[in-house]
C-alpha positions in Angstrom: 12.5 -11.4 -5.6 12.2 -8.0 -3.3 15.7 -8.5 -3.0 16.4 -8.4 -6.9 14.1 -5.2 -6.7 16.1 -3.3 -4.2 19.2 -3.9 -6.4 17.6 -2.6 -9.3 16.2 0.5 -7.3 19.8 0.9 -5.6 21.2 1.1 -9.0 18.5 3.6 -10.5 19.1 6.1 -7.3 22.7 5.7 -7.2 23.1 8.9 -9.0 21.1 10.9 -6.7 22.7 9.1 -3.5 26.2 9.6 -4.4 25.6 12.9 -5.9 23.7 14.3 -3.0 25.6 16.2 -0.3 26.6 14.1 2.5 24.8 15.5 5.9 25.7 14.7 9.5 23.2 13.0 11.3 21.1 15.7 13.4 19.6 13.7 16.1 20.7 11.0 18.6 20.3 7.4 17.3 18.9 6.5 21.1 16.4 9.3 21.8 16.3 10.3 25.5 12.9 11.7 26.6 14.7 14.9 27.6 15.4 15.5 24.2 11.9 14.6 22.7 10.6 17.0 25.3 13.1 19.7 23.7 12.1 19.3 20.4 8.4 18.1 20.4 7.0 21.2 18.9 10.0 21.1 16.2 7.9 20.9 12.9 10.9 18.5 11.2 10.1 16.1 14.1 8.1 13.4 13.3 6.9 10.9 16.2 5.8 7.4 14.9 4.1 5.1 17.1 4.4 1.8 15.7 2.0 0.1 18.0 -1.2 -1.3 16.5 -4.2 0.9 15.7 -6.1 -0.2 18.8 -3.4 0.5 21.2 -2.6 3.7 19.8 -6.3 4.9 20.1 -6.1 4.2 24.0 -3.3 6.7 24.1 -0.2 8.0 22.8 2.7 10.6 22.6 1.2 13.8 21.7 1.1 14.4 17.8 2.7 11.0 17.1 1.4 9.0 13.8 0.5 5.5 13.7 2.4 3.2 11.7 1.5 -0.2 12.8 4.8 -2.4 12.0 3.2 -5.6 11.3 1.0 -3.8 8.5 3.1 -1.6 7.2 6.9 -3.0 7.6 6.3 -6.5 6.6 4.9 -8.2 4.0 3.0 -11.7 4.5 6.4 -13.5 4.3 7.9 -11.1 6.7 10.2 -9.7 4.4 10.6 -6.0 3.9 7.8 -4.6 2.1 8.2 -3.0 -1.7 10.0 0.3 -2.2 7.3 2.0 -3.7 4.8 0.6 -1.0 7.1 1.9 1.8 7.7 5.5 -0.4 3.9 5.8 -0.4 3.8 4.6 3.4 6.1 7.0 4.6 4.6 10.1 2.7 1.5 9.7 4.1 2.4 9.8 7.8 4.4 13.1 6.9 7.9 11.9 6.6 10.2 13.7 4.3 13.7 13.6 3.3 14.3 16.4 6.0 12.4 14.6 8.9 13.6 14.0 12.3 11.8 10.7 12.8 11.4 9.2 16.3 10.2 5.8 16.6 8.8 3.9 19.7 6.7 0.8 20.5 5.5 -0.6 23.9 9.2 -1.3 25.5 10.4 -4.1 23.3 11.9 -2.1 21.0 12.6 -4.3 18.2 9.6 -2.9 16.4 10.9 0.6 16.5 14.1 -0.9 15.5 12.6 -2.3 12.5 11.2 0.9 11.4 15.0 2.4 12.0 16.4 0.0 10.0 14.0 0.3 6.9 14.4 3.8 7.1 18.1 3.6 7.0 18.0 1.1 4.2 16.0 3.8 2.4 18.9 6.0 3.0 17.2 8.1 5.7 19.8 8.8 8.5 17.8 11.1 10.7 16.0 8.5 12.6 16.3 7.2 16.0 14.6 5.2 18.6 12.8 6.1 22.0 15.2 5.1 24.5 12.1 3.7 26.5 8.5 2.3 25.7 5.1 3.8 25.9 4.4 5.1 28.8 7.7 3.4 30.3 9.4 7.0 31.6 9.7 8.6 35.0 11.0 12.1 36.0 10.2 13.2 32.6 6.7 13.4 31.7 6.1 13.4 28.2 2.6 14.7 26.9 0.3 12.4 26.0 -3.1 12.6 24.2 -6.0 10.0 23.0 -7.1 12.2 20.2 -5.7 10.8 16.6 -4.4 13.6 14.6 -4.2 13.5 11.0 -0.8 13.4 9.7 0.0 15.9 6.6 1.3 14.3 3.5 4.8 15.0 2.6 6.8 13.5 -0.4 9.5 10.7 0.6 12.0 10.0 -1.7 14.0 6.5 -1.4 17.8 6.7 -1.9 18.5 2.9 -1.3 21.5 1.9 0.7 21.8 -1.6 0.1 24.6 -2.0 2.3 22.4 -2.3 5.1 20.9 -5.2 3.7 22.1 -8.8 3.8 20.6 -11.6 1.8 20.3 -15.4 1.6 23.2 -15.7 -0.6 25.3 -12.9 0.7 25.1 -14.6 4.2 26.0 -17.7 3.3 29.1 -16.4 1.1 30.1 -14.7 4.6 30.2 -17.6 6.8 33.8 -17.5 8.1 34.4 -14.1 6.6 32.2 -11.6 8.4 31.0 -11.9 11.7 27.2 -13.2 11.6 25.2 -12.6 15.2 22.3 -14.2 16.2 19.9 -12.0 18.0 17.2 -15.2 19.0 16.9 -16.5 22.4 19.3 -19.0 23.5 17.1 -22.0 23.2 16.4 -20.9 19.6 20.4 -20.5 19.0 21.0 -23.7 20.6 18.7 -25.6 18.5 16.2 -26.7 21.5 13.3 -24.5 19.8 12.7 -23.3 16.4 9.7 -21.2 14.6 11.2 -22.9 11.5 11.3 -26.7 10.9 14.9 -27.0 11.0 16.7 -26.4 14.6 20.0 -24.5 15.0 21.5 -21.4 13.7 24.0 -20.2 10.6 27.6 -21.7 11.0 29.9 -19.4 13.1 27.0 -17.2 14.3 27.3 -15.5 17.7 24.5 -15.4 20.2 23.8 -11.9 21.3 20.0 -11.8 22.2 18.5 -8.9 21.7 16.8 -8.5 25.2 20.1 -7.8 26.3 20.2 -4.3 25.4 17.5 -3.0 27.4 17.2 -3.3 31.0 14.1 -3.4 33.1 12.9 -1.6 36.5 9.6 -1.1 38.2 8.4 1.1 35.5 9.3 -0.7 32.3 12.0 -1.1 29.9 14.8 1.1 29.1 17.9 1.1 26.4 21.2 0.5 28.2 23.8 2.9 28.3 26.4 2.6 25.6 28.9 2.3 28.0 27.9 -0.9 29.4 26.3 -1.8 25.7 29.9 -1.3 24.4 31.3 -4.2 27.1 28.6 -6.3 26.5 29.9 -6.4 22.6 33.7 -5.8 23.1 34.9 -9.3 21.9 32.9 -8.8 18.5 35.8 -7.4 16.5 35.4 -3.7 14.9 37.3 -4.6 11.8 35.3 -6.7 10.1 31.6 -6.6 8.7 28.7 -7.7 10.9 25.6 -9.2 9.9 22.8 -9.7 12.2 19.5 -11.9 12.1 17.1 -13.4 14.6 13.6 -15.4 13.3 12.1 -12.8 11.0 13.7 -9.2 11.2 13.0 -7.3 14.3 15.0 -8.7 17.0 18.1 -8.6 14.7 17.0 -4.9 14.3 17.5 -4.0 17.5 21.1 -5.3 17.3 21.8 -3.6 14.4 20.5 0.1 15.8 22.9 -1.0 18.7 25.9 -2.3 17.1 25.8 0.6 14.6 25.7 3.1 17.1 29.1 1.3 18.8 30.8 2.1 15.6 30.0 -1.6 13.8 29.5 -1.9 10.1 26.2 -3.8 10.1 23.5 -5.1 7.7 20.3 -7.2 8.3 19.8 -10.5 6.9 16.0 -9.8 6.7 14.7 -13.4 5.8 16.8 -14.5 8.8 15.7 -18.1 10.4 12.3 -17.9 9.0 14.1 -18.2 5.6 17.5 -20.3 6.8 15.8 -22.7 9.1 13.2 -23.8 6.1 15.8 -24.3 3.2 16.9 -27.8 3.6 19.9 -26.6 1.2 21.7 -24.6 3.9 24.1 -25.6 6.7 23.0 -25.1 10.0 24.9 -25.7 13.3 23.4 -26.4 16.8 24.6 -26.7 20.4 23.7 -30.0 22.3 25.4 -31.1 25.6 27.6 -28.3 25.3 29.0 -29.4 22.1 28.9 -27.7 18.5 27.7 -30.0 15.7 27.6 -29.2 12.2 24.7 -30.5 10.5 23.0 -30.4 7.0 19.4 -30.8 7.0 18.8 -33.4 4.1 15.3 -33.8 1.9 
């Protein structure tokens, strides 16, 4: 199990993690285009384009490195890859523990957020997601290029923060104790559609679809202002820990980024509905005709 490895490596790195000086984050979580323009030539800044290789080669932000999200940040079962694989992956694209990482995608934000969450789970705090997708910006022209620049390898050292990761067991034990947020669209939450064999949602989970975190104009998508987002999440208590999930992890990662920036203590259930919805032994709820029904699927 990947989570057993995560726990073991967490123990292994605990002495270095707690012995290290806690540094203040040096960059914004939601990165304005103006900040990136100002810092684009900073040698510490690593701009990561998580789109596919084909799309990347048709144009990308100046000096960005390509880290295709589906190849590098998911295993075949949609869980986080092994720590050693991630260490080598981040080192190869030029990320070390001093890097200021700016992640971007095509404007869905969930893929850039996946990189954000994975890096934070490995103890890297200086990471942010661009407030817009590629090339959805106006009044702030960012330099772009087609030429693929070969990154200079560095040494990334994981310092695992297991508080960022929820498991199937920890989520089960959190029902009724922690706040559980479902980031899928409403039809999935209500049990009308499902990408797993069962339909519904985790008991007590509240539906905050990830797409509500951004707005759309005639150029593209942009992350909403934090004051607007704060109002959107105002009914979620800040004195309880939060677990976020979706179908397979990326939508939950966007909720994670936003809620953490708003001051919540959040972890991502990486298995999400792909795991929960396919396990007949786990309880589920669903909404039907405006009534909430508890339902445990039996074999």
